[in-house]
N, C-alpha and C positions, 0 to 999 in steps of 0.2 A: 423257337428255333432251339433244337437240341443242341449237345455238345457234339462238336465235330470228331469224327472218328478217323478222318484224314489229317494226322497231325504229324509235324515234323519232330524229330528228336532233338533236343538242344542240351549240350553238355553241361554238367554242373559247374565246369570251370570256364565256361563261356565258349563262343565259337563265332564263326565268320558270318558276316552280313554283306550280301551284294544287292544292290539296286541300279535301276536306270532313271536319273533325274531329267527334268526339263525337256519333255517331248515336244513341248509347244513352245512358240516364240515368248520372251519375256522372263525367261528362266536362266538369263547370264549369270546373276548371283542369286544364291538363295540360303536360307538358314535351314538346317537339318537337325531334326530331334529323332533321338533313338529311345523308345521307352518300352517297358515291360509291364504287362498287366498279369496278376496272378489270379488265379480261380476261374469261374465260369459264369458267375451270375451276379452282376455283370462283370466282365474283367475291366478294372480300371487300370489307367496307363500312368500311374503315379510314380512309377519307379524308373527314373532315367538311367539309360545304361551308359551314356556318354554324356560329357557337357555339350551344349547346343555348340554346332560348327558351321562355318559357311563354305559354300563352294563356289567357284567361279569357272563358268563354261568358256568355251573357246568364241562364243558369238551370243547375240541375243535372239539369234534364229533358232529353229530346231537343230539339235544334235542328237539324233536317236542312236548314234553308236557308241556314245559314251556312257561306261558304267563306273560306279564307285564300288569298290570292294573295301571292307574294313575286316582284315584278316583275323583279329582276335578281339571280340567284344567280351568284356567280363561280365559276369553277375554283378549287381551292385552289394557292396559290403555289408549293408545294413538290412538285407532281407534274409531269410530262411527258407530254403526249399529243400524238398526231398525228391529222391527219384519217383517218377511217376505223376508228379504234380502237374497240373495243366496250368499253362502260360501261354500268352500271346504277345508277340513282338510287334512293334508299330513303328513305322517310320514315317515322319512327317516332313515334307518339304514347303516351307514358306517362301514363296518366290516375291521378288521384289516388287512386282506389281499387285501384291496382295492376295494372290490365289494360294490356297493351300493344296496339296496333294497328300493322300494318306495310302499307305500300304501296310497291310496286316498279315501275320504269318501265326497260325495256331501251332502250339509246341507243347511236347511232353517234356519234362525234365527227365534226362537219362543220365546214368554213371558213365563217366569217361573212362576209357582205359589207360 
C-alpha cells in the first residue's frame, strides 16, 4: 500500500483530537492511549502524546452521542519533526471487557501561524 495523499495537517506545536468512544455496550470505563508514529514504512506508534487516561461513560449501554475532545495535544518533547514530515496519530481505547478499538489519522506536520 502506498503513502496516503489524503493527509490532515498537524501543527508543529500540537493540535486538537476528537473521537467518539464506546459505541457498543461494555464501554462504561476504558483506558485511552494517544500515540504518534513517524515516517511511513511502517509507522510505529512508540511516541505517546499523552499519558494513559481513563474515561467513565454515563452507562454500560451504548452512548453514541458522547464525544471526547482534547483541545491541545502537544508533540512529545523528545522527538524532532520538520514541516512536511509524515506522521500518523493513533487513538486506542481498551474497554473494561478486554476489547480494544483503534482509530488512525494520517497527518503531515505543518508550520503553525
